[in-house]
C-alpha angles and dihedrals in degrees: 000000000000091000091057092048089050092052090052088068096053094069106176097337101113102036093042096044089051093039090231098140141005119275115268109243093184094095137104112296100186144069112127123191131200122191120196114186109180127144094252099024122051113169140165111195124185140178118211110212119185144154109299093244089068091060108127089001100099128094143180121256113206104188134179109186122184121182128193091222133030110275134211135347093322099043095239117183102171134028131177117176146142122218137170106238143188119220111276096011130108119253117254105060102093125031116337149168138184136198092258087070097259117148121179146160133200133226113192115227123198106220120190089213111070127168126215115212092037133103116282113234092242090063094049092050090047089055089048088066089072098052121115105192143014095270091052089051094052091046092055093047093047088052094195113213095030118023136197122314094200141011143266142141123246123204112193152148140174121236091221096047103129090210091055087221127163120206135205112197121190107202126192141156113279111264089206094054091247115163095247138060124274106242130187109190123200121189120213106196128191112296094035142092136203141198127202133176135164104309137074112265098178109011111087104219133121116266120219107201110071093185091053091051092046089050092048092052090050094050094048090050089053092051089050091064092065130076114250107288117248104164141042089253090058091052092048092053093048095047089049094052115136099176098104100079114222092358101046124147095248103046113199123121094173095249134101094227093073107111097211128029136177100251100178145003124207127192119191112203106198093186094054091032093229138123117215119204124205127184093178130052105304093211090062106030143048120246119274089225142356114214127195118243114250095232108148 
């Protein structure tokens, strides 16, 4: 039913905002993103960690939507995007690209402060799939007039951006009850790199999921043992790291009783204009497929 699918996207917003029940800690505690922004090597690498029952139950949606009249808050008439999806969920909340040259990945954050009556993060990242430039992307995430109900981090760039800039945007509900999202924007210019996992690095708000924070600290410590990445091979090794024990970057203990597993790794190569997909450890295997970016 449509109502059930809608409720899937609310996560903990209503019960947590109303303080009706404790936060559910039995949720994915992964998703690690690496950005490499060098002159001859521009990469966005991402692990997709999810509940074990979703293993081998994800798929790509390649959609081209044309409307006779402008639709929605941003008057969109045409969309063409590709997104890795879970059954029942909107596209846009994992690893994604569109024909305007946008590529982006998402890291879930578990904010203690959630707001009812605001826009769930899944809807904001779905709207992001229609954006055509950096200003459009910031406008969608800021969501003026409403604002985000919950939190996440967005790592993105546009192929045609003359500045060749990557961005990491931490998004959270406004602590001051403003009718827009709280955004903290970090630029990653040429010659730099960046890591982001499932915790706030720059927004100063309480975080609700202790396991998610513990996992994030472990994965960032693992990344800190490597030299700064400068090639696809470096990114593959780092996203396949298993040195962190229970909360390693590549999560797979070979058993079905593991609550969370790394179910996929995607590496966007902006220079080659490809997206490589792995379902096994990328440091040990070749990609299952290499897809062209949709850039028109």
